[in-house]
C-alpha positions in Angstrom: -75.5 83.4 148.4 -78.9 82.0 149.9 -79.5 79.4 152.2 -81.8 77.9 149.2 -78.6 77.9 147.2 -76.5 76.1 149.9 -79.1 73.3 150.1 -79.1 72.9 146.4 -75.3 72.3 146.6 -75.8 69.8 149.2 -78.4 67.9 147.7 -76.5 67.9 144.2 -73.2 66.9 146.0 -75.1 64.7 148.4 -73.3 61.3 147.3 -69.9 63.0 148.4 -71.2 63.3 151.6 -72.5 59.9 152.0 -69.3 58.6 150.6 -67.5 60.7 153.0 -69.4 59.3 156.1 -69.0 55.8 154.8 -65.3 55.9 154.4 -64.7 57.6 157.6 -66.7 55.0 159.6 -64.8 52.4 157.6 -61.5 54.3 158.5 -62.6 54.5 162.3 -63.4 50.8 162.8 -59.9 50.0 160.7 -57.8 51.9 162.9 -59.6 50.6 165.9 -58.9 47.1 164.5 -55.2 47.6 163.8 -54.4 49.8 166.6 -53.3 48.2 170.0 -54.7 49.8 173.1 -52.2 51.9 174.7 -52.5 52.4 178.8 -50.5 54.9 180.7 -49.6 54.7 184.3 -48.6 58.3 186.4 -46.3 58.3 189.3 -44.9 61.6 191.2 -41.3 62.0 192.8 -40.9 65.3 195.0 -37.2 66.1 196.1 -37.4 67.8 199.4 -34.0 70.0 198.6 -34.6 71.8 202.0 -34.0 68.6 203.8 -30.9 67.8 201.8 -29.2 71.4 201.4 -28.4 71.8 205.0 -25.6 68.8 204.8 -23.8 70.4 202.0 -20.7 72.4 202.7 -19.7 75.8 201.1 -16.1 75.6 202.2 -14.9 73.0 200.0 -12.6 73.4 196.6 -14.8 74.7 193.8 -13.8 71.5 191.5 -16.2 69.4 193.9 -19.3 69.2 192.1 -21.5 68.2 195.2 -21.6 71.5 196.4 -23.4 72.7 193.1 -25.5 69.5 193.0 -28.1 70.8 195.4 -28.1 74.6 194.6 -31.9 75.6 194.1 -31.0 77.1 190.6 -29.6 74.1 188.8 -30.9 71.1 191.1 -33.9 70.1 189.1 -31.9 70.2 186.0 -29.4 67.9 187.4 -32.2 65.4 188.6 -34.0 65.5 185.2 -30.5 64.3 183.6 -30.3 61.6 186.3 -34.2 60.5 185.6 -33.3 60.5 181.8 -29.8 58.9 182.3 -28.4 55.6 180.7 -28.3 53.6 184.3 -31.9 54.9 185.0 -33.6 54.3 181.5 -31.5 51.7 179.8 -31.5 49.9 183.1 -35.4 49.8 182.9 -35.6 48.7 179.5 -32.8 45.7 180.4 -34.7 44.8 183.7 -38.4 44.6 182.2 -37.2 43.2 178.8 -38.9 46.0 176.7 -39.1 45.0 173.1 -40.3 46.5 170.0 -42.4 44.3 167.1 -39.3 42.6 165.6 -38.0 41.5 169.1 -35.4 44.0 169.7 -34.6 46.0 172.9 -35.9 49.0 172.5 -33.4 52.2 172.3 -33.1 55.1 174.6 -34.3 57.5 171.8 -37.5 55.5 171.1 -38.0 54.9 174.8 -37.8 58.5 176.5 -40.3 61.1 176.1 -41.7 59.5 173.0 -44.2 61.4 170.5 -47.6 59.7 170.1 -46.9 57.9 166.8 -44.0 56.5 168.6 -46.0 55.2 171.2 -48.3 53.7 169.0 -45.5 52.1 166.6 -43.6 50.7 169.4 -46.1 50.3 172.2 -44.0 51.3 175.0 -42.5 54.4 176.6 -41.8 56.5 179.2 -42.4 60.4 179.5 -40.5 62.6 182.1 -42.0 66.0 183.1 -40.7 68.7 185.8 -44.2 69.8 186.9 -44.1 73.6 186.7 -40.4 73.9 187.1 -41.5 72.5 190.9 -39.3 70.1 193.0 -41.8 67.6 191.7 -41.5 65.2 188.8 -43.9 63.1 186.8 -43.1 60.0 185.4 -45.5 58.4 183.0 -45.3 54.7 181.6 -46.9 53.8 178.5 -47.6 50.0 177.4 -50.0 48.0 175.8 -50.4 46.0 179.1 -51.5 48.1 182.0 -49.5 46.1 184.7 -46.2 46.9 182.4 -47.1 50.5 182.1 -47.4 50.6 186.2 -44.0 48.5 186.1 -42.3 51.1 183.9 -43.1 54.0 185.9 -42.1 52.0 189.2 -39.0 50.6 187.7 -37.6 54.1 186.5 -38.3 55.6 190.0 -36.5 52.7 191.7 -33.4 53.0 189.2 -33.6 56.6 190.0 -33.1 56.4 193.7 -30.4 53.9 193.2 -28.5 56.3 190.6 -29.3 59.3 192.9 -28.1 57.6 196.3 -24.9 56.3 194.0 -24.1 59.9 192.9 -24.5 61.3 196.3 -22.2 58.9 198.1 -19.7 59.4 195.4 -19.7 62.9 195.8 -19.8 63.0 199.4 -17.2 60.8 199.5 -15.1 63.4 197.0 -15.8 66.2 199.5 -14.6 64.2 202.4 -11.4 63.4 200.7 -10.9 66.9 200.0 -11.8 68.3 203.3 -9.4 65.7 204.8 -6.3 67.2 202.6 -7.0 70.7 203.5 -7.2 69.6 207.1 -4.0 67.8 207.2 -2.4 70.8 205.1 -3.7 73.4 207.6 -2.7 71.3 210.4 0.8 71.1 209.4 0.9 75.1 208.7 -0.8 75.8 212.1 2.1 73.6 214.0 4.6 75.7 212.1 2.8 79.0 212.8 2.8 78.3 216.6 6.5 77.1 216.5 7.5 80.3 215.0 5.6 82.3 217.4 7.0 80.5 220.3 10.5 81.2 218.6 10.2 84.4 218.4 8.9 85.2 221.7 12.1 83.4 223.2 14.6 85.1 221.3 13.1 88.4 221.6 11.8 87.9 225.5 8.4 88.9 224.6 6.4 86.5 226.7 3.4 89.1 227.4 1.7 90.8 224.6 0.2 94.3 225.5 -3.7 94.2 225.8 -3.9 96.8 222.8 -2.2 94.1 220.5 -4.5 91.4 221.9 -7.3 93.5 220.7 -6.3 94.7 217.6 -5.0 91.0 216.8 -8.5 89.4 217.9 -10.2 92.0 216.0 -8.3 91.5 212.9 -8.8 88.0 212.9 -12.6 88.2 213.5 -12.6 90.6 210.5 -10.6 88.6 208.1 -12.7 85.6 208.9 -15.7 87.5 208.3 -14.3 88.6 205.1 -13.3 85.2 203.6 -17.0 84.1 204.6 -18.3 87.2 202.6 -15.8 86.5 199.6 -17.5 82.9 199.2 -20.8 84.4 199.5 -19.9 87.2 197.1 -18.7 84.2 194.6 -21.6 82.4 195.2 -24.0 85.2 194.4 -21.9 86.2 191.4 -22.4 82.5 190.3 -26.1 82.8 190.8 -26.1 86.2 188.7 -24.5 84.4 186.0 -26.9 81.2 186.1 -30.0 83.6 185.9 -28.4 85.0 182.5 -27.2 81.5 181.3 -31.0 80.2 182.1 -32.5 83.0 180.1 -30.6 81.8 177.2 -32.2 78.5 176.9 -34.8 79.6 174.4 -33.2 82.8 173.3 -29.9 81.9 171.2 -28.9 85.6 171.1 -29.9 86.4 174.6 -26.3 86.6 175.7 -25.8 89.5 173.4 -28.9 91.1 175.2 -27.4 90.9 178.3 -24.0 92.4 177.1 -26.2 95.4 175.9 -28.0 95.7 178.8 -24.9 95.7 181.1 -23.3 98.1 179.1 -26.2 100.5 179.3 -25.0 103.8 180.9 -28.1 104.2 183.1 -27.7 100.6 184.7 -24.2 101.0 185.2 -24.9 104.5 186.9 -27.8 102.8 189.3 -25.1 100.2 190.2 -22.5 102.4 191.0 -25.1 104.5 193.2 -26.3 101.3 194.9 -22.6 100.5 195.7 -22.1 103.8 197.3 -25.3 103.8 199.2 -24.7 100.4 200.4 -21.3 101.2 201.5 -22.8 104.0 203.4 -25.2 101.9 205.2 -22.8 99.6 206.4 -20.7 102.5 207.9 -23.8 103.7 209.4 -24.7 100.3 210.8 -21.1 100.5 212.5 -22.2 103.4 214.7 -26.2 103.3 214.9 -28.7 100.9 215.2 -31.3 99.9 212.4 -34.0 102.3 214.0 -31.7 105.4 213.8 -32.9 108.3 211.2 -29.7 108.0 208.9 -30.0 104.3 208.7 -33.8 104.6 207.7 -32.8 107.1 205.1 -30.0 105.3 203.6 -32.6 102.3 203.2 -35.3 104.5 201.7 -32.4 105.8 198.9 -31.4 102.0 198.3 -35.0 101.2 197.6 -35.5 103.9 195.2 -32.4 103.2 193.4 -33.2 99.4 193.4 -36.6 100.2 191.8 -35.2 102.4 188.9 -32.6 99.7 188.5 -35.5 97.1 188.2 -37.5 99.3 185.8 -34.6 99.7 183.5 -33.9 96.5 183.2 -37.3 95.5 182.4 -37.2 98.3 180.0 -34.1 97.3 178.2 -35.1 93.7 178.2 -38.5 94.5 176.4 -36.8 96.3 173.6 -34.5 93.5 173.0 -36.6 90.6 173.1 -39.9 89.3 171.4 -41.3 87.3 174.4 -44.2 88.3 176.6 -44.0 91.0 179.5 -44.5 88.3 182.0 -41.2 86.7 181.0 -39.0 89.7 181.1 -40.6 90.9 184.2 -39.7 87.6 185.7 -36.1 87.7 184.2 -35.7 91.6 185.5 -36.8 90.8 189.0 -34.6 87.7 189.3 -31.5 89.6 187.9 -32.1 92.7 190.1 -32.5 90.7 193.3 -29.2 88.6 192.5 -27.4 92.1 191.6 -28.6 93.4 194.9 -27.0 90.6 196.6 -23.4 91.3 194.9 -23.6 94.7 195.5 -24.6 94.3 199.2 -21.7 91.6 199.6 -19.3 93.8 197.7 -20.2 97.1 200.0 -19.7 94.6 203.1 -16.2 93.6 201.8 -15.2 97.3 201.3 -16.3 98.0 204.9 -14.3 94.9 206.3 -11.4 95.9 204.1 -11.4 99.3 205.4 -11.8 98.2 209.2 -8.9 95.8 208.7 -6.8 98.6 207.1 -7.5 100.8 210.3 -6.5 98.0 212.8 -3.5 97.2 210.8 -2.6 100.9 210.9 -2.8 100.7 214.6 -0.6 97.8 214.9 2.0 99.5 212.5 2.4 102.3 215.7 3.3 99.5 217.8 7.1 98.8 218.4 8.6 97.0 215.7 9.2 93.6 217.6 5.7 93.3 218.9 4.5 94.1 215.6 6.4 91.5 214.2 5.0 89.0 217.0 1.6 90.4 216.4 1.8 89.4 212.8 2.8 85.9 213.6 0.1 85.6 216.2 -2.3 87.1 213.1 -1.3 84.4 210.9 -1.3 81.6 213.5 -4.9 82.6 214.6 -6.0 82.9 211.2 -4.9 79.1 210.2 -6.6 78.2 213.7 -9.9 79.7 212.6 -9.4 77.9 209.3 -8.7 74.5 211.0 -11.6 74.9 213.3 -14.3 75.8 210.5 -12.8 72.6 208.2 -13.3 70.6 211.6 -16.8 71.9 211.5 -17.1 71.0 207.7 -15.8 67.7 208.3 -18.3 66.9 211.1 -20.9 68.3 208.8 -19.9 65.8 205.9 -20.0 62.9 208.1 -23.5 63.7 209.2 -24.3 64.1 205.4 -23.1 60.6 204.6 -25.3 59.1 207.3 -28.5 61.2 205.6 -31.2 58.9 205.0 -32.3 59.9 201.4 -35.7 58.2 201.9 -36.8 61.1 204.1 -35.8 63.8 201.3 -37.9 62.1 198.5 -41.6 61.7 198.6 -43.1 59.2 196.3 -46.4 58.9 194.8 -46.7 55.3 193.5 -48.2 54.7 190.3 -51.6 52.7 189.8 -52.4 49.9 187.2 -52.5 51.7 183.8 -55.4 53.5 182.1 -56.5 53.9 178.9 -54.1 56.6 177.2 -55.6 55.6 173.2 -58.4 54.9 172.5 -59.9 56.8 175.5 -63.2 54.5 175.0 -63.4 50.9 175.1 -63.0 49.1 172.0 -66.1 47.4 172.1 -68.1 50.8 172.1 -68.0 50.7 168.3 -71.5 52.6 168.4 -69.9 55.5 169.9 -67.0 55.5 167.7 -69.2 55.3 164.5 -71.2 58.1 165.8 -68.0 60.2 166.1 -66.9 58.9 163.0 -70.4 59.9 161.2 -69.8 63.2 162.7 -66.4 64.0 161.3 -67.6 62.3 158.0 -70.4 64.9 157.6 -67.9 67.8 158.5 -65.4 66.1 155.6 -68.3 65.4 153.3 -69.5 69.1 153.5 -66.0 70.6 152.7 -65.4 68.5 150.0 -69.1 69.3 148.6 -68.3 72.9 148.7 -64.8 72.3 147.4 -65.7 70.3 144.2 -68.6 72.6 143.7 -66.5 75.7 143.6 -64.0 73.8 141.5 -66.7 72.6 139.3 -66.5 74.3 135.8 -69.4 72.8 134.0 -73.0 74.2 133.3 -75.6 73.0 135.7 -78.3 75.7 135.9 -80.0 78.3 134.1 -78.4 80.9 136.2 -75.1 79.3 135.2 -75.8 79.6 131.1 -76.5 83.5 132.0 -73.6 84.1 134.4 -71.0 82.2 132.8 -71.8 82.3 129.0 -74.1 85.1 129.0 -76.7 83.4 126.8 -80.4 82.7 127.1 -81.8 79.0 128.4 -84.4 78.2 125.5 -85.3 74.5 126.7 -84.3 72.1 129.3 -84.5 68.6 128.2 -85.2 66.4 131.3 -83.0 63.1 131.7 -85.5 60.2 130.7 -84.5 56.7 131.8 -84.8 54.0 129.1 -85.6 56.8 126.1 -86.1 55.0 123.1 -83.2 55.6 120.4 -85.3 55.2 117.5 -88.4 57.3 116.3 -91.4 55.8 114.6 -94.9 56.9 113.9 -96.3 55.9 116.9 -93.6 57.7 119.0 -95.0 60.4 121.4 -91.7 62.6 122.2 -90.9 63.0 126.2 -89.8 66.4 125.0 -92.9 67.7 123.0 -93.6 70.4 125.7 -89.9 71.8 125.8 -89.7 71.7 122.2 -92.8 73.7 121.6 -91.7 76.3 124.4 -88.3 76.3 122.7 -89.8 78.0 119.6 -91.9 80.1 121.3 -89.1 81.3 123.3 -87.3 81.9 120.3 -89.8 84.1 118.8 -90.1 85.9 122.1 -86.5 86.7 121.9 -87.2 88.6 118.3 -85.6 85.5 116.4 -87.3 84.1 113.5 -85.5 81.6 111.0 -86.0 78.5 108.7 -82.7 77.2 109.4 -81.3 76.0 112.8 -78.2 74.2 113.2 -77.7 72.6 116.5 -74.2 72.6 117.9 -72.4 71.2 121.0 -68.7 71.1 122.6 -68.2 67.4 122.7 -69.5 64.0 121.9 -72.0 62.0 123.5 -74.3 65.4 124.5 -77.4 63.8 122.9 -77.2 66.5 120.3 -78.5 63.9 117.2 -81.3 62.6 119.6 -82.4 66.1 120.2 -82.5 67.5 116.6 -84.3 64.3 115.7 -87.1 65.0 118.4 -87.1 68.6 117.7 -87.9 67.6 113.7 -90.5 65.1 114.9 -92.6 67.2 116.9 -92.3 70.2 114.7 -93.6 68.4 111.8 -96.7 67.1 113.7 -98.6 70.1 112.7 -98.8 71.5 109.1 -94.9 72.6 108.9 -92.9 70.7 106.8 -89.3 70.0 108.0 -86.0 68.3 106.5 -83.5 67.0 109.0 -79.7 67.1 107.6 -77.3 64.6 109.1 -74.1 66.7 108.7 -72.0 64.4 111.0 -70.1 63.0 108.0 -67.7 61.4 110.6 -70.0 59.5 112.7 -73.4 59.9 111.4 -76.6 58.7 113.5 -79.6 60.2 112.3 -80.5 57.1 110.0 -80.3 54.9 113.1 -82.9 57.2 114.9 -85.4 56.7 111.8 -84.4 53.3 110.8 -83.5 54.5 107.2 -80.8 52.8 105.0 -77.4 54.5 105.0 -77.2 54.4 101.1 -77.6 57.7 98.9 -77.1 60.9 100.9 -75.3 64.2 101.9 -71.7 63.0 101.3 -72.8 61.7 97.6 -74.4 65.1 97.1 -71.0 66.9 97.8 -68.9 64.5 95.8 -71.4 65.3 92.8 -72.6 61.6 92.8 -76.5 62.2 93.4 -78.6 64.8 92.9 -81.1 66.8 94.7 -84.2 64.6 94.6 -82.2 61.4 95.2 -80.6 62.2 98.6 -83.8 62.9 100.2 -85.3 60.0 102.3 -89.2 59.9 103.3 -89.9 59.1 106.9 -93.4 57.8 108.4 -94.4 61.1 108.3 -95.2 63.1 105.1 -94.3 66.3 106.6 -90.7 65.2 107.7 -88.0 64.1 105.4 -84.3 63.2 106.3 -81.1 63.7 104.3 -78.8 61.1 105.8 -75.0 61.4 105.8 -74.5 58.7 102.9 -72.6 56.0 102.7 -69.5 57.7 100.2 -66.3 58.1 102.4 -64.9 61.5 102.7 -61.2 62.3 102.9 -61.4 65.6 103.9 -65.2 66.4 105.3 -64.2 70.3 105.9 -63.2 70.9 102.2 -66.2 69.4 100.8 -68.5 71.2 103.2 -66.5 74.6 102.2 -67.5 74.0 98.5 -70.6 75.9 97.1 -72.6 72.7 96.5 -73.5 72.6 100.4 -74.9 76.0 100.1 -76.6 75.5 97.1 -78.4 72.6 98.7 -79.6 74.5 101.8 -80.9 77.0 99.3 -82.9 74.5 97.3 -84.3 73.1 100.3 -85.8 76.3 101.3 -88.0 76.4 98.3 -89.7 73.2 99.7 -89.2 73.0 103.5 -90.9 75.3 106.3 -87.9 74.4 108.7 -84.5 73.0 107.9 -82.6 71.3 111.0 -79.0 70.7 110.9 -77.3 68.0 113.0 -73.5 68.8 113.1 -70.6 66.9 114.6 -69.3 68.1 117.9 -66.9 71.0 118.0 -64.3 68.9 119.5 -63.8 66.9 116.3 -63.4 69.9 114.0 -64.8 72.7 112.6 -67.6 71.1 110.6 -70.3 72.2 112.5 -69.0 76.0 111.9 -69.0 75.6 108.1 -72.5 74.1 108.6 -73.8 77.1 110.8 -72.5 79.5 108.3 -75.7 79.1 105.8 -77.8 81.9 106.8 -78.7 79.5 110.0 -78.8 80.3 113.7 -77.2 78.1 116.1 -78.7 76.3 119.0 -76.0 75.4 121.6 -76.7 72.1 123.4 -74.7 71.4 126.6 -75.1 68.3 128.6 -75.9 69.2 132.2 -72.9 69.1 134.4 -70.6 67.4 131.6 -69.0 69.8 129.4 -66.2 71.8 130.8 -66.8 75.4 130.9 -63.2 76.2 128.8 -64.6 73.9 125.5 -68.1 75.8 126.0 -66.7 79.4 125.9 -64.3 78.2 123.2 -67.2 77.0 121.1 -69.2 80.2 121.9 -66.4 82.9 121.2 -65.7 80.9 117.8 -69.2 81.2 116.7 -69.0 84.9 117.5 -66.0 85.5 115.8 -67.4 84.0 112.5 -70.8 86.3 113.1 -72.8 83.0 113.6 -75.8 83.7 116.3 -76.6 81.6 119.1 -80.3 81.9 119.6 -80.3 80.2 122.5 -79.0 77.1 125.0 -80.6 73.7 125.2 -79.7 72.2 128.7 -79.8 68.3 127.9 -80.1 65.5 130.4 -81.4 67.5 133.2 -81.6 65.5 136.6 -84.1 67.8 138.3 -87.0 69.7 136.6 -86.2 73.3 135.5 -88.8 75.9 135.4 -88.0 78.5 132.7 
């Protein structure tokens, strides 16, 4: 489609665009009038976890959640739960008395992380965001009052600090009670162990253990203590590995099955065993050599190579199992490999420690039985003593943690008075909003203009006639304001040029006929007016014509020529009048009219199908150069088809932009079926001049 055609569509549908602009401007101003101004106020809270972690103890029972509370892999999730907890959020609502439009206190569901429409409807809310998985949180308060938006953000922060401190103190106390109980239990056990050692020495007269036994005992105690530490570290590493897998299930419901498939892979299992072997060998080498020894360097290089292969294989498995982007599974694979390496290193360390303890215990077994039994008692006593000392250190750390000032671990960027959230501009700037609305309205108007044009099935141009009907346009009658509804002697037809050109084009198309029937698909198309003006113009020369009003259902020709509706076509069909009596003379000697008559016909189609109407047309040909028949619309019945069958040619009249294409096609196809030739199309009521 050429640019010119687009412009024609826009011009033809211009009122759609105008209405769209007007409605959009009115709608925008209406929204501005009814929508309250919403303000938002931002605050930031940063938790310095490095300041908190040193005060937490690894040696307390696993049921004390305090130890897990500050682990980096889940600390932010726990804090976010605190921010959105009932004491923090509901406490804010209650403290500030935040109510909805009905005067009821807001609920947490409406208040926390509200949608845009919830903010507009409720007028208040708070949004909590963890900034890019960091230790910082953003608290955004929303309100119709800028000061209240600031108060919401500040109150949420204040309640968070209270709840965080309360949770912190409660769990510290739980940890302290647990450690105190363990201290008491270990102290009793240690006292009993010392008594057993003393009694055994006394009964067996073993007062001075050999230096060898002391050395072995000391070594075993140290190794077991180190083994306990390694076991705790391994438990934490396995928990961290499990957390990585669980964290990846958040947005992937079937991720658990993915990890099962990955870890059951023979290649990954082979790399894990190879890494464990290499790490164990490295630990054994480090017992004999320094880290700069060539064998140690080779062992570490082998570990790096196998680690890289493990990470690559994990990425490969992830990429075939999930549909996320490469950055996602690269990050997961890297974290998984690092955590897995830590568990392997600790497992290798435990293997070496167990082997060392076993060797020293074998050395003890070679010592005489009594001394060996004494050594066992000493080992148990020394182990308990080591545990007791460790618990004392933990207890001191817990006391230090209780004195920790949480204010030093939290950085707070206070909120400022609320700034506009919606509308972004001030309401007084009506001109700016109106300009924006005009722009949007134009876009919508163009969209609907072209949509309606696409859906429009009417005939509007000569191109439509050619493309949609495969017919030629022989005349285009313009739209005439205040067109006279009658024709008299002094009437000058505004369609005179078009009518003369119509007959010229008919001759050029190779058609010459004395009988012309005007047909149209529906009523109100202007067919009777067109037929009357054609008859009037064509008889202004030397031609003699007769105009027959064949619309027996709703006649109108007699009104146009100011003739009485007396004896006419209907009386002739009933045999009540002869040929001469039905002809009405007009102001012109060359133009006669046969009105529809005043007789009532029960079934006009039956009367028209009789031979009487055909005989009338045949008789008229002897006296007139041109016979023009006005017919009823096709929508009211087949009268027009019957009248068109009297050796006539049909002129199809279409009202521009009014007749549906389906009704026109139905009429055209029906005329073609009964072999009535359509000599051309008249476009009537054309709003813009068309040059044929």
